[in-house]
C-alpha positions in Angstrom: -66.9 77.7 77.8 -64.8 76.3 80.5 -61.3 77.7 80.0 -57.8 77.0 81.7 -55.2 79.6 81.6 -51.9 78.4 82.2 -49.4 80.6 83.7 -50.8 83.9 85.0 -47.8 86.3 83.7 -48.4 89.3 81.2 -49.8 87.0 78.3 -51.8 85.0 81.0 -53.4 88.4 82.1 -53.9 89.3 78.6 -55.8 86.1 78.0 -58.1 86.5 80.8 -59.2 89.8 79.7 -59.8 88.5 76.1 -61.9 85.6 77.4 -63.3 86.6 80.7 -66.7 87.6 79.3 -69.0 84.8 79.1 -66.9 82.1 79.8 -66.0 80.2 83.0 -62.1 81.0 83.8 -59.9 78.8 85.8 -56.1 80.0 86.5 -53.5 77.3 86.6 -50.1 78.4 88.1 -47.4 77.0 90.0 -47.1 80.0 92.2 -49.6 79.3 95.3 -49.5 83.1 96.4 -50.7 84.7 92.9 -53.2 87.3 93.3 -56.3 86.5 91.1 -59.0 88.8 89.9 -62.4 88.4 92.1 -64.7 85.5 90.8 -61.6 83.4 88.9 -61.3 79.8 90.0 -57.6 78.8 90.6 -55.8 75.6 90.5 -52.2 76.5 92.1 -49.2 74.7 93.2 -46.9 71.6 92.0 -50.1 70.0 90.4 -51.6 72.8 88.3 -50.9 70.8 85.1 -52.8 67.8 86.0 -56.5 66.8 85.2 -56.9 69.4 82.4 -59.5 67.1 80.3 -62.6 68.7 81.9 -61.7 72.0 80.1 -62.8 73.0 76.8 -59.8 75.4 75.8 -56.4 75.5 77.6 -54.5 78.9 76.8 -50.8 78.3 77.4 -48.4 80.9 78.5 -45.0 81.1 76.8 -43.2 80.0 79.9 -44.9 76.6 79.8 -43.6 74.0 77.3 -46.7 72.1 75.4 -44.6 69.2 76.2 -45.3 69.6 80.5 -49.0 69.8 79.4 -48.9 66.6 77.2 -46.7 64.6 79.8 -49.2 65.7 82.6 -52.4 64.8 80.7 -51.4 62.9 77.6 -51.0 63.5 73.9 -54.7 64.3 73.1 -54.9 67.2 75.6 -52.7 69.3 73.0 -55.7 69.4 70.8 -57.4 71.8 73.4 -54.5 74.1 73.5 -53.9 77.5 72.1 -51.9 80.7 73.1 -52.4 84.5 72.9 -50.3 84.4 69.6 -52.6 82.0 68.0 -55.7 83.5 69.0 -54.4 87.0 67.8 -54.0 85.4 64.1 -57.2 83.9 64.2 -59.2 87.1 65.0 -56.8 90.1 63.9 -58.7 92.1 61.3 -55.7 93.3 59.6 -53.6 90.6 57.4 -50.6 92.6 56.8 -48.7 91.0 59.6 -45.0 90.8 59.9 -43.3 88.2 62.2 -39.7 88.7 63.6 -37.8 85.9 65.0 -34.1 84.9 65.6 -31.7 84.6 68.2 -30.8 88.1 68.8 -31.9 91.4 67.0 -35.9 90.7 67.2 -36.7 93.7 69.3 -34.4 96.2 67.6 -35.4 94.6 63.9 -39.0 94.8 65.0 -38.8 98.4 65.8 -37.1 99.7 62.7 -39.6 97.7 60.7 -42.4 99.5 62.7 -40.9 102.8 62.4 -40.0 102.8 58.9 -43.4 101.8 57.9 -45.1 104.6 60.1 -42.4 107.1 58.6 -43.7 105.8 55.0 -47.4 106.6 55.9 -48.4 103.4 57.1 -50.8 102.8 60.4 -48.7 100.5 62.4 -49.1 98.7 65.6 -46.3 97.0 67.3 -45.7 94.1 70.0 -45.5 90.4 70.6 -42.5 89.5 72.7 -41.3 93.2 72.3 -43.5 94.0 75.6 -47.2 94.3 74.2 -49.1 91.0 74.1 -50.9 90.5 70.9 -54.2 90.3 72.0 -53.8 93.6 73.8 -53.1 95.4 70.5 -56.4 94.4 69.1 -57.9 97.6 71.1 -54.9 99.8 70.3 -52.3 99.1 72.9 -49.1 98.8 70.7 -50.3 101.6 68.3 -47.1 103.5 67.5 -49.4 106.8 66.7 -50.5 107.0 70.1 -54.1 107.2 69.3 -54.9 103.8 70.7 -56.8 103.2 67.8 -58.1 99.5 67.2 -56.3 97.4 64.6 -58.3 97.9 61.4 -58.1 96.0 58.3 -55.7 98.0 56.3 -53.2 98.8 58.9 -50.1 96.9 59.6 -48.7 94.8 62.6 -45.3 94.0 63.4 -44.7 91.3 66.0 -41.5 90.0 67.7 -42.0 86.3 68.1 -39.8 84.1 70.3 -39.3 80.4 70.1 -41.5 79.8 73.1 -44.4 81.6 71.3 -43.7 79.8 67.8 -43.5 76.3 69.4 -47.0 75.4 68.7 -47.9 78.3 66.3 -50.5 77.5 63.8 -50.8 80.5 61.7 -48.6 82.5 59.1 -47.4 86.1 58.8 -47.5 88.0 55.4 -43.9 88.7 55.9 -41.9 86.5 58.0 -38.2 87.5 59.0 -35.5 85.1 60.5 -32.4 86.8 62.0 -29.2 84.9 62.9 -30.0 81.9 64.7 -27.8 80.4 67.5 -28.4 77.7 69.9 -30.4 79.3 73.0 -33.0 78.4 75.6 -31.9 74.9 75.7 -32.9 75.1 79.7 -36.5 75.4 78.2 -36.4 73.6 74.9 -36.1 69.8 74.9 -33.1 69.9 72.7 -31.4 72.0 69.9 -33.9 70.3 67.2 -37.1 71.5 69.5 -35.6 75.0 69.1 -35.0 75.1 65.5 -38.3 73.5 65.0 -40.1 76.0 66.9 -38.5 78.9 64.8 -39.5 77.0 61.6 -43.2 77.1 62.5 -43.3 81.0 61.7 -42.8 80.1 57.9 -44.4 76.5 58.0 -47.9 77.7 56.9 -46.9 80.3 54.7 -48.5 80.3 50.9 -46.9 81.3 47.7 -48.2 84.7 48.1 -46.3 85.4 51.4 -42.5 86.2 51.8 -39.7 85.0 54.0 -36.7 87.2 54.6 -33.5 85.4 56.0 -30.2 86.2 57.1 -27.9 84.9 54.3 -24.9 84.1 55.9 -26.4 81.9 58.6 -27.2 78.4 57.7 -29.6 77.9 60.5 -31.5 81.0 59.4 -31.5 79.9 55.6 -32.6 76.2 56.8 -35.4 77.7 59.0 -37.0 80.2 56.4 -36.5 77.6 53.8 -39.5 75.8 54.8 -41.6 78.5 53.4 -44.0 78.0 50.4 -43.6 81.7 49.8 -40.9 83.9 48.3 -37.4 83.3 49.8 -35.4 86.9 50.1 -32.1 86.8 51.9 -30.6 89.9 53.3 -26.7 90.4 53.7 -27.1 89.0 50.1 -28.9 90.1 47.1 -31.6 90.8 46.1 -32.0 91.7 49.9 -30.3 94.7 51.3 -26.6 94.4 51.5 -23.4 96.3 53.1 -21.2 97.5 50.1 -18.6 100.1 50.4 -19.9 101.0 53.7 -23.3 101.9 52.4 -26.8 100.1 53.0 -27.7 99.2 49.5 -31.0 97.5 48.0 -31.8 97.3 44.5 -28.7 99.4 43.4 -30.0 102.2 45.8 -28.1 103.5 48.5 -30.0 104.2 51.7 -27.3 105.7 53.8 -23.7 105.0 55.1 -23.1 102.7 57.9 -21.3 105.5 59.5 -24.7 107.4 59.7 -26.7 104.5 61.2 -27.7 105.8 64.9 -27.5 102.4 66.3 -24.1 101.3 67.9 -22.2 98.2 66.6 -21.6 96.6 63.1 -24.2 94.0 64.3 -26.9 96.8 63.9 -26.0 96.4 60.0 -27.5 93.2 60.0 -30.8 94.5 61.6 -30.8 97.4 59.3 -30.5 95.3 56.3 -33.3 93.0 57.7 -35.7 95.9 58.4 -34.8 97.5 55.0 -35.4 94.1 53.2 -38.7 93.5 54.9 -39.9 97.0 54.4 -38.9 97.0 50.6 -41.7 94.4 50.1 -44.3 97.0 51.1 -42.8 100.4 50.5 -39.8 101.8 48.6 -39.7 105.3 50.2 -36.0 105.7 50.7 -36.2 108.8 52.4 -38.5 107.3 55.2 -36.3 104.3 55.5 -33.1 106.4 55.7 -34.7 108.8 58.4 -35.3 105.9 60.8 -32.0 104.5 60.5 -30.0 107.8 61.1 -32.1 108.9 63.9 -33.5 105.6 65.9 -30.8 105.1 68.5 -32.1 102.0 70.2 -34.2 100.2 72.9 -34.0 100.3 76.4 -31.6 97.3 77.8 -30.1 96.8 74.0 -26.7 98.4 74.1 -28.5 101.4 75.7 -26.0 104.3 76.5 -27.1 105.1 80.0 -24.8 108.1 80.7 -20.8 109.2 80.2 -19.3 110.2 83.7 -15.6 111.2 84.2 -14.9 110.0 80.7 -16.5 106.5 81.1 -19.4 105.4 79.2 -21.9 103.2 80.6 -24.1 100.7 78.4 -26.8 98.6 79.6 -27.4 95.5 77.4 -29.2 93.6 80.0 -31.2 92.1 77.0 -27.9 90.2 76.1 -28.8 87.0 77.9 -26.9 84.6 76.0 -23.2 84.3 75.4 -24.0 85.2 71.5 -25.6 88.2 72.4 -22.7 89.3 74.8 -20.1 88.5 72.1 -21.9 90.9 69.8 -22.1 93.9 72.5 -18.3 93.2 73.2 -17.6 93.6 69.6 -19.6 96.7 69.0 -17.0 98.8 70.9 -13.2 99.3 69.9 -12.5 101.1 73.4 -11.2 99.6 76.4 -14.0 97.7 78.3 -15.2 96.8 81.9 -17.5 94.1 81.0 -20.2 92.8 83.8 -20.7 88.6 83.2 -22.9 86.5 84.9 -26.4 85.4 86.1 -28.5 82.5 86.1 -28.2 79.4 83.8 -29.6 79.0 80.3 -28.0 75.8 79.2 -25.1 77.8 77.1 -21.3 77.2 76.8 -19.1 80.1 77.5 -16.2 78.8 75.8 -16.5 80.9 72.7 -17.4 84.0 74.8 -14.2 83.5 76.7 -12.3 83.3 73.3 -13.9 86.7 72.2 -13.0 88.3 75.6 -9.2 87.3 75.3 -9.1 89.4 71.9 -11.4 92.2 72.4 -9.5 94.7 74.5 -11.1 94.1 77.8 -9.3 95.4 80.7 -11.4 93.4 83.3 -14.4 91.2 83.6 -16.6 91.4 86.8 -18.2 88.1 87.5 -21.7 87.9 88.9 -24.5 85.5 89.9 -24.6 81.8 89.9 -23.0 81.2 86.5 -19.8 83.6 87.5 -18.0 80.2 88.4 -18.7 78.7 85.2 -17.6 81.7 83.1 -14.2 82.1 85.2 -13.7 78.4 84.5 -14.1 79.3 80.5 -11.9 82.4 80.9 -9.3 80.4 82.6 -9.3 78.0 79.8 -8.9 80.6 77.4 -6.0 82.2 79.0 -7.8 85.2 80.3 -7.1 85.9 83.9 -8.2 89.6 84.2 -11.3 88.8 86.0 -12.7 89.4 89.6 -16.0 89.6 91.4 -18.2 92.0 90.7 -20.6 92.2 93.9 -23.6 90.6 95.4 -25.9 93.6 94.4 -26.3 96.1 91.8 -25.0 98.9 93.9 -21.8 97.0 94.5 -21.6 96.0 91.0 -21.8 99.3 89.5 -19.4 100.8 92.1 -16.8 98.2 91.4 -17.4 99.0 87.6 -16.4 102.5 88.4 -13.4 101.7 90.4 -11.8 99.7 87.8 -12.8 102.0 85.0 -10.7 105.1 83.5 -11.2 107.9 81.3 -11.9 106.6 77.7 -13.2 103.2 79.0 -16.7 101.6 78.3 -18.5 99.9 81.3 -20.7 97.4 79.5 -23.6 95.0 81.2 -23.8 92.4 78.8 -24.5 89.2 81.3 -24.4 86.4 78.5 -27.3 84.9 81.2 -30.8 85.0 82.4 -31.4 87.3 85.6 -33.6 85.0 87.7 -30.7 84.5 90.5 -30.8 88.1 91.2 -33.4 90.1 89.7 -37.0 89.3 88.4 -36.3 89.5 84.9 -33.8 91.0 82.4 -35.8 94.2 82.2 -35.8 94.5 86.1 -31.6 94.0 85.9 -31.5 96.7 83.3 -33.7 99.0 85.3 -31.6 98.7 88.4 -28.4 98.9 86.5 -29.5 102.1 84.7 -31.1 103.9 88.0 -27.8 103.0 89.9 -25.4 104.5 87.4 -27.6 107.8 87.1 -27.1 108.1 90.7 -23.4 108.0 90.5 -22.1 111.5 91.5 
């Protein structure tokens, strides 16, 4: 079979490993200097999406919108297009798949669900947008038990699923979870409706035997999950998990108090309730659920405490690539804050973020990257003027933050923007921030 792999990032390489035996592979990518495995054909450069009709199968990477493929080849070409996510659902021996989507909290909620199920005695695999391509999980990558055991029929799989993976998703998880939804990725999606429609694909093919969990206080979340034919269960509203009298409660059972949740910030109560509600459909082991909530401190690049130095706590929230996620991070701390904002454009407005900055005990905003000027205008409009340049590289940014901070402050990297103007990606930005902070003497 002649197969074109469109884009050769992490998922493209995963696709190659999955299909390489017995097939004729061609990698199509805009990067003309891309390194490819020996013997692989290539179509590189600006015309990499053209003349795909002669392939039997086209594997789309998440960075490539299906519309670009259609525009270059005609509407009929999409009948040949699949993705790593679609192929995983097609061949995965386990049907106990939990898919998690939303604008913020996907990774944290996915990790909470996976850890709770593991603690309750289930054999669990975790991957998707959280870092391990779905197809790599078939052979054991993503195995929380560190045994690298291939997925088996009775195992559980938890997948973080972004809109770029869902836009042409053709299957359905046993349990779908829709967290808070806000406009995002408008530099990739054609418009807001395209973004919402992509999210709906997680639930669109569910059957009456499936379950859709959604955030009760978000109209977008309710609308997206509402396309399911399965059972709709809200969280932050009964019968799902709720916060009542400072306790996480489900089915009138208290799991733990919010003060005991190890994850910082009230926004993580939402993630906790989402995870508890999803896991409750599988296991009602309250001790297992409680243990995870009271011990799991978070993931890299998501409100990650890097260190405390001279009475100042440094937090890495590089994953906060939208104004909405930055707002959540800012509101997670009552202490005086030095906040680092800026990066590359994702098509978002900074007006609401600026209003939150004005009322959130922020002593100084450090502006970085190409979006720094737009954020400055939004801050001016909101009447907040205590801002300045952060610096042109990560060492200068961290040193500026240290100079501006005082004992009792929080230094928070939560940029509200993508990272591609200064860094390879959000993980690279977070790692450079982390390593630079750890070097401070």
